[in-house]
N, C-alpha and C positions, 0 to 999 in steps of 0.2 A: 503493501499499501505507502503512494508516494505521500511525502512527509510536503507538509504546510510550507509554506516560502515561509521565512520567519519579513512582517511586516517592519514597509523602512521605518523608522521613528519622529514620533510623534513632536510638530514644532512647540516649544515652549511659547509659553505668554510672553515673554522680554522677548524673545527668539521673533517671535513675530511682529512685535511694536518698533522693532529696526526694520521692517521690508517693506519695498516699497506698494505704494495704493494701490489697489487693482481696479481696472480700468475698466466699469460698469458702463451702464445705459445715461447717455443724456434727455434732458426733459426733449425737446422731440420724435425722442424712440419711445420715447414710453404713453401713451394714448388709454384718455378712463374713455367709458365706454358711455355715450351718456344719448345717443340718434339712435334708430334701428336700421343706418345706412352703417357706425361704427360695430353694431351687433353683428353685421351683416359679414362686413370684413374682418376685425376679429377672429369669427365663426371658416369665414373659407381661410385664413392665414396660418391661423392656430393643426388645423382637418389636413391641412397640406403638410405639415411641418413633418406630422406625423408622431413627431416626441419633441415633448416642452417642456422646461419646469412650468414647477407651478407651486402655491405658497398659499398664508390667507393671513391678516389680518383684523384683529378685532381689540377692540376701546378696552381695555382695560376693566380688571376688579379693584375694586378698595376692601369695600367694607366683609365682613366674613363671610357674613351667608348672603351676599349677591348671586344669582349668576349671569353667566355670559349669555349675554343676543349673542352673541359672533355669530359667524363669521361680518365683517362688516365689509369689508373685500376681500375680492378674489384676485391674487392676480396666475397669472397662465404670461410663458416670453418665449420666447425661439430664440435665435443667435444672433438674433439682429432690432428687436424688438419686443415690445412687453404691452400686456393688453390689461386693462383692469377694471375688476367691474363692481360697482357700488350695488353690495345690497342690499339699500329702498328705494331704490331704482327697481320695483315689480316689475314693467315693462320686459325687465333679460333673464328675468328667474326660466324663465319658458330656455330661451341661449343659452344660460350657464347649466342649464341640467340637461342638456344635450352635450355638450364637453364632459362636463362631469362621470355619467353614464354610458359615455362611447369607449366603446372595445378596440376600437382603436384611431385614441390615441392617450399616449402613453406618458404617465402626470406625472414626471419627476419631483422630488422633494426631498430638504432633511428632515426627521423627526414631524412625522402627519399623523401621528395618530391618534389627537389631541385635538390637528384641525380637523381630520376626517369624523368623529364623535360630533362636532359641534354643523358640521356641514349636513348631520346624518337631523338633529333637530330641530334644525333652522327651514330644509328644506327639504325632511322626509327623501330622502332620494337616497340610494347604496349606490358611494361615486368605483366606477370602473378602470383600471388596468392604470393603478397608481404601484411606484417602484418608488421604495420612502432611499433615498441613498445609504443612513444609517443599517441601514437592515443587509447594506454589500457591506459596507466596512466592514461590517462583522462578520461576514460570510467570508470578507480579506485575514483574518486576525488579528482585526481590531476590538480593544477587549473593552474600549471607553468608550464611551457613543461619544461618535464626530457629529459637529456641527458644521454648519459655512461657516464660520471665520479659520479653522483648522482646517476644513480640508482643503480650500484656499491658496490660505499657507502652503499643506502639502503640495498639492499637487501642480503650479501657481509659484511658491518662492514669494508670493504678495498679503500682501495685506487688503482683509474687508472693514471694509470701515460700520461700522453698524451705530446710532446715532443714539441713546441710552434717550436722547428727549423725543425722538421721532420709535420710540421704543413702544413707550409708553405716555401716545401723544392718541388726542383722539380721530380712536382710527373709526368710529360713527357719525364724524361730521358729513355734513355734503356738499360742501367744498373743500378739498385734499390741497394740504400748500406743499410746491415745490420738494420741499424737505421732504413728507409724505410721501409722497411717486419716486424719490429716486429709491427711498428706500424697500417699499415695495418692491417698484422694479426692478431692481436690482438681486433681489433676495429669489424671486425667480430667473431672472439670468442667470445668476450662479451658478445655481441646479442646476441649469442643462449645458452650462460649461465644464463642472464637475462632470456628469454622465458621462459629458462626449471627451473629457478627458481619460477620461478612467476605462476607456476604448470600448463599451454598452451598447450601442449602435447596433442598428443589424445591417449587416451586410448591407450591399444598392439600395 
């Protein structure tokens, strides 16, 4: 029986802090779905890609027994652009359901179990074709959970910048700030980039 190769050592937080920044998507490449035309363009581009980075954002809960009403933003990214769906826009729930339940669209992300639970609660659907990169890293011999920051440092020798202010911001806001757009779009974008760097995309 062949031995599992020893994985490369994970970079420490101090090492990551010294790396050059990871270059992500800029605002012109991050699209908020606001019209039927936006939804159609997003659906066509994402289904054509076949594999996309995926993540969600929810307004933080601070009270002890407060229940999350998220996800408030759901983001999908190809290797060149991202599309953000805000869940308060009920007109696009049908489009979201189509994307989330499509067996032909592989949705790739980090630590997605919590995201999927909220999606089930909020939309009453069972997402299909979901690929958790954390599971893949464990399969490759890493015992610790690997998030997007560590994965980007490991695969690209770059520092993925996550703003603490954006992390804890109000994702239920009807008007997202430029910082929120960059944060959400690049979370999904980094996932598809790591997926490709791992050599996981099927040939052809």
